[in-house]
C-alpha positions in Angstrom: 23.0 38.9 53.7 26.8 38.6 53.5 28.5 40.9 56.0 31.9 41.2 57.6 32.4 40.0 61.1 33.0 43.5 62.4 29.6 44.6 61.0 27.7 41.7 62.6 27.7 42.0 66.4 25.7 39.5 68.5 22.5 41.5 68.4 22.6 42.1 64.6 20.4 39.1 63.8 17.6 40.3 66.1 17.9 43.9 64.7 17.6 42.5 61.1 14.6 40.4 62.0 12.8 43.4 63.6 13.5 45.5 60.6 12.2 42.9 58.2 9.0 42.4 60.3 8.4 46.2 60.2 8.7 46.2 56.4 6.5 43.1 55.9 4.4 42.2 59.0 2.8 39.3 57.1 6.1 37.5 56.8 7.3 34.8 59.1 11.0 35.8 59.5 13.8 33.5 60.7 17.4 34.7 60.6 20.2 32.1 60.4 23.7 33.0 61.3 26.4 31.1 59.5 29.9 31.6 60.8 33.2 31.4 58.9 34.0 27.9 60.2 30.7 26.6 58.9 31.3 28.1 55.4 35.0 27.2 55.1 34.6 23.5 56.0 32.7 22.9 52.8 34.5 20.5 50.4 32.4 21.2 47.3 30.1 23.9 45.9 26.9 21.9 46.6 27.8 21.7 50.3 28.7 25.4 50.3 25.3 26.6 49.0 23.2 24.0 50.9 22.3 26.4 53.7 20.7 28.8 51.2 19.9 26.4 48.3 16.1 26.4 48.8 13.5 29.2 48.5 13.2 32.3 46.3 16.1 34.8 46.1 14.7 38.2 46.9 18.0 40.2 46.9 21.2 39.0 45.3 23.1 42.0 44.1 26.3 40.2 43.1 24.5 37.1 41.7 26.6 34.9 44.0 23.7 32.7 45.3 22.0 32.3 41.9 25.1 31.4 40.0 26.2 29.0 42.6 22.8 27.3 42.5 23.0 27.2 38.7 26.3 25.4 38.7 25.1 22.8 41.2 21.9 22.2 39.2 24.0 21.8 36.0 26.2 19.2 37.8 23.2 17.3 39.0 21.5 17.2 35.6 24.8 16.2 33.8 25.2 13.3 36.2 21.7 12.1 35.4 22.3 12.4 31.7 25.8 11.1 31.4 25.6 8.4 34.0 28.5 6.4 35.4 30.8 7.5 32.5 31.5 10.9 34.2 33.9 11.3 37.1 33.5 14.9 38.1 32.8 18.5 37.4 35.2 21.3 38.3 34.9 25.1 38.2 37.9 27.3 37.5 36.8 30.7 38.7 39.6 32.9 37.3 39.1 31.8 33.7 35.3 31.0 34.4 35.7 27.6 32.7 33.7 24.4 33.5 35.8 21.2 33.3 33.9 17.9 32.8 36.1 14.8 33.5 35.1 11.5 32.0 36.0 7.9 32.9 38.7 6.8 30.4 37.6 3.1 30.6 34.1 4.1 29.5 34.7 6.7 26.9 38.3 6.4 25.6 37.5 4.0 22.7 34.6 6.1 21.4 36.3 9.4 21.8 39.5 8.4 20.0 37.7 6.6 17.3 35.0 9.1 16.5 35.1 12.9 16.5 31.3 12.8 16.5 31.2 11.2 19.9 33.3 14.0 21.5 31.2 16.6 19.7 28.0 14.9 20.9 29.2 15.0 24.6 30.1 18.7 24.3 26.7 19.4 22.8 25.0 17.6 25.7 27.0 19.6 28.2 26.1 22.9 26.6 22.4 22.0 26.2 22.2 21.1 29.9 23.8 24.4 30.8 21.3 26.3 28.8 18.3 24.3 30.2 19.3 24.6 33.9 21.2 27.8 34.0 19.6 29.9 31.3 20.9 32.0 28.5 22.7 34.4 30.9 25.1 31.5 31.9 27.1 32.2 28.7 28.3 35.4 30.3 29.9 33.8 33.3 30.6 30.2 31.9 32.9 31.3 29.1 34.3 27.9 28.3 33.6 24.2 28.6 36.5 21.7 28.6 36.2 17.9 28.3 38.9 15.5 29.3 40.0 12.3 31.2 42.1 13.9 34.0 41.4 16.5 36.6 43.6 19.4 35.6 45.9 21.1 37.9 45.0 24.5 39.3 42.7 26.1 41.8 39.5 24.2 40.9 36.2 24.1 42.8 34.5 20.6 42.8 30.8 21.1 42.1 29.6 18.1 44.1 30.8 15.4 46.6 31.7 12.8 43.9 33.8 15.4 42.1 35.6 16.1 45.4 36.4 12.5 45.9 38.0 12.2 42.4 40.2 15.3 42.9 44.0 15.1 42.8 44.4 18.2 45.0 42.6 19.7 48.0 39.8 22.1 47.2 40.8 25.6 46.3 39.2 27.4 49.2 41.2 25.2 51.7 44.4 26.6 50.3 43.2 30.1 50.0 42.8 30.5 53.7 40.4 33.3 54.6 39.9 34.8 51.2 36.3 35.4 50.1 34.8 32.1 49.1 32.2 33.9 47.0 34.9 35.7 45.0 36.7 32.4 44.5 33.5 30.6 43.3 32.3 33.3 41.0 35.5 34.8 39.6 36.0 38.4 38.8 34.1 41.0 36.8 30.8 39.2 36.4 28.4 41.5 34.5 25.0 42.5 35.7 21.9 40.8 34.2 21.0 43.9 32.2 24.6 44.1 30.8 24.6 40.4 30.0 21.3 40.7 28.1 22.6 43.6 26.1 25.9 41.8 25.3 24.0 38.7 24.2 22.0 40.7 21.7 24.7 43.1 20.4 28.4 42.2 20.3 31.2 44.6 19.0 33.4 43.9 16.0 36.3 43.3 18.4 35.6 42.4 22.0 38.8 44.0 23.2 42.3 44.9 21.8 44.2 41.7 21.4 47.3 40.2 19.8 48.8 36.9 18.9 52.2 35.5 17.9 53.1 32.3 16.1 56.1 30.3 15.0 56.1 27.7 12.3 58.5 25.5 10.4 58.4 22.9 7.6 59.2 22.2 4.0 58.6 24.2 0.9 59.5 22.7 -2.5 61.8 20.3 -0.6 63.7 23.1 1.2 63.5 23.8 4.9 61.6 27.0 5.9 60.5 28.9 9.0 58.3 31.8 9.8 57.6 34.1 12.8 54.3 36.0 12.6 52.3 38.4 14.8 49.0 40.3 14.7 47.4 43.1 16.6 43.6 43.6 16.4 41.7 46.5 18.0 38.3 48.2 17.7 37.8 51.5 16.0 34.2 51.9 17.1 31.4 49.4 18.0 31.0 47.9 14.6 34.5 48.3 13.0 38.1 47.4 13.7 41.6 47.1 12.3 44.4 44.6 12.4 48.1 44.9 11.7 50.0 41.9 10.5 53.7 41.2 10.4 55.8 38.2 9.4 59.5 37.4 8.9 61.3 34.2 8.1 63.3 32.5 5.5 64.4 29.4 3.5 67.7 28.3 2.2 67.1 30.7 -0.7 66.9 33.9 1.4 64.9 36.2 3.6 61.2 36.9 3.3 58.8 39.0 5.3 56.1 41.6 5.1 53.4 43.8 6.8 49.7 44.3 6.2 46.9 46.5 7.4 43.2 45.4 7.6 40.1 47.5 8.0 36.8 45.7 8.6 33.2 45.7 9.8 32.0 42.7 11.7 28.9 41.3 13.4 30.1 38.2 15.3 26.7 36.6 14.8 26.8 36.7 11.0 30.1 37.7 9.4 32.8 40.1 8.5 33.5 42.4 5.5 36.6 44.5 4.9 39.7 45.1 3.0 43.5 45.1 3.4 46.7 46.3 1.9 49.9 44.3 2.1 53.5 44.7 1.3 55.9 41.8 1.3 59.5 41.2 0.1 61.6 38.3 -0.9 65.4 38.8 -0.9 67.2 35.8 -2.5 70.7 35.1 -1.3 72.0 33.4 -4.5 73.6 36.6 -5.9 71.7 36.3 -9.1 68.0 37.2 -8.6 66.9 40.6 -7.6 64.9 41.4 -4.5 61.2 41.2 -5.1 58.6 43.6 -3.7 55.0 42.5 -3.8 52.0 44.7 -3.1 48.4 43.4 -2.6 45.1 45.3 -2.4 42.1 43.1 -1.6 38.6 42.8 -0.3 37.9 40.1 2.3 34.8 38.5 3.8 33.8 35.9 6.3 30.3 34.4 6.6 29.4 32.4 9.8 27.0 29.5 9.7 27.0 27.9 13.2 30.1 25.7 13.2 31.1 26.7 9.6 32.9 29.7 8.3 33.1 30.6 4.6 36.2 32.8 3.9 36.5 34.6 0.6 38.9 37.3 -0.7 39.9 38.8 -4.0 42.2 41.6 -5.2 45.1 42.6 -7.3 48.8 42.1 -6.9 51.7 44.1 -8.5 55.3 44.8 -7.8 58.9 44.3 -9.1 59.9 41.2 -11.0 56.5 39.4 -10.5 53.5 38.7 -12.7 50.9 41.4 -12.0 47.2 40.5 -12.0 44.1 39.3 -10.1 44.3 36.8 -7.2 41.6 35.3 -4.9 40.9 32.7 -2.3 37.9 30.6 -1.2 38.0 28.5 1.9 35.6 26.6 4.2 36.4 26.2 7.9 34.6 23.7 10.1 34.7 23.7 13.9 34.5 20.0 14.9 34.4 21.4 18.4 34.7 24.9 19.7 38.4 24.4 20.1 39.3 22.3 17.0 39.0 23.7 13.5 39.8 22.1 10.1 39.8 23.9 6.8 40.0 23.3 3.1 40.1 25.6 0.1 42.0 27.0 -2.8 43.9 30.1 -3.9 44.8 31.3 -7.4 47.1 34.0 -8.6 49.2 34.9 -11.7 52.3 33.2 -10.4 51.0 29.8 -9.1 47.7 29.7 -11.1 46.0 27.3 -8.7 46.8 26.1 -5.1 44.8 23.6 -3.0 45.1 24.1 0.7 44.1 22.0 3.8 44.8 22.9 7.4 43.7 22.9 11.0 44.1 24.5 14.4 43.6 23.0 17.9 43.5 24.8 21.3 44.0 22.3 24.2 43.0 25.0 26.7 45.8 24.3 29.2 44.9 26.0 32.5 48.3 27.7 32.7 48.4 28.7 29.0 44.8 29.1 27.8 45.7 30.9 24.6 48.1 28.2 23.2 47.2 26.5 19.9 48.8 24.1 17.5 48.3 24.5 13.8 49.3 22.7 10.6 48.8 23.3 6.8 49.6 21.5 3.6 49.3 22.8 0.0 50.0 21.7 -3.6 49.8 23.8 -6.7 51.0 24.7 -10.2 54.6 24.2 -11.3 54.8 21.2 -8.9 54.7 23.5 -5.9 54.1 22.0 -2.4 54.5 23.0 1.2 53.9 21.4 4.6 54.0 23.5 7.8 53.3 23.0 11.4 53.6 25.4 14.4 52.4 26.9 17.6 50.5 30.2 18.2 49.6 32.0 21.4 46.5 34.3 21.7 46.8 36.9 24.4 43.7 38.1 26.2 40.7 36.6 28.1 40.4 32.8 28.0 37.8 31.7 25.5 37.2 29.0 22.9 39.2 29.0 19.6 35.9 29.6 17.7 35.2 32.7 19.8 38.7 34.0 19.3 38.3 33.8 15.5 34.9 35.5 15.6 35.0 38.0 18.5 38.7 38.9 18.6 40.8 38.3 15.5 40.1 36.4 12.3 41.7 34.1 9.7 41.9 36.0 6.4 44.1 33.4 4.7 45.4 29.9 5.6 48.8 31.5 6.2 47.5 34.3 8.5 47.4 37.3 6.2 50.8 38.6 5.1 52.5 35.2 5.6 50.9 33.8 2.5 52.1 36.7 0.3 55.6 36.7 1.8 56.4 33.0 1.0 58.3 32.5 -2.2 58.2 29.6 -4.5 60.8 28.6 -7.2 59.8 28.9 -10.8 61.4 26.6 -13.4 61.9 29.6 -15.8 64.2 31.6 -13.6 65.4 29.2 -10.9 64.7 32.0 -8.5 61.8 33.0 -6.2 58.3 34.3 -6.8 55.5 34.9 -4.4 
């Protein structure tokens, strides 16, 4: 039982013992009283839960004891599997992220040389979490981060060795008399029944969310930049919508556009929907007219573990452009849950064919969990080429990049929806711009 000091007078333990004996005369009851000083002097989670680490949990309404036990068991098992190459395990309660810090001298060569090594380490961590904390752990351990340095922030060392490798004092020392249990567990942990239901059925959009991005680079030898933003929200449990916007330019003039998506999605299998898009290109050469481009398309995403197959097809029409059918096919691979690479192609009446490669990486900084870096390169008909790089920020609850793409927003095209339609390319015939 966890009670406030005012509710626990000296005789409270004896009263509790008598009440328990009345309920179950066959039990041998012993009541231990743990004061604040005893709890606050703990330097790590294993020491904190030691007084109640053994025995069966009969009543744990908040799940505090069980989740604390799970985290400690995970740390013990990972030390056994990973050996001397791991320095420490740290729990960030606000974001509910588990940090695993490795010894650079042991792992730096393998990790830098082979992506497979990093992926293998992450798979080991997730397997151990599943084995020792169960499937429900995914509801309160929402992220796993691997690195070589203890990140800054209010982190809880999971064992004594982790505490000794820390750069800062343990979080509960600095938080004074705030509830240690709240610090350890974070906020808004769902009940077991809710967790089981959420595991089996997930909505098309976990919650309303939005993201913004800024990119720059070269297109056909000219400098270019683009600002983009998206807002995604649920309509009901299985459907959602997204609004896209983009604005930017090159030395040839302004370009921008807006788009609207409607879709159905099951995050465990895929997405199916459609969108309408309007974009404009306004050359500043005083010769070419402003172009208005309209797109109507069907879009789909199919999820296969770490792979996503993106497909779309539709028609484009407008002023001073070639009307006709366009489409795109792309494969995205999540080398880790926070690192995605993609390759594919797009075709339309203007460019005929376009090969595209790209990637996006989320470093999961504690202070900016939604920050990502992305890049893209493409070559196509009429000697077209572009190379872009930029940053994007996803607002909302901290989660992996893969979960953001499947539970929150999505990646319809390599250029984030309207951005691809709003970008002009020069055609040799006119010397102007076309989408």
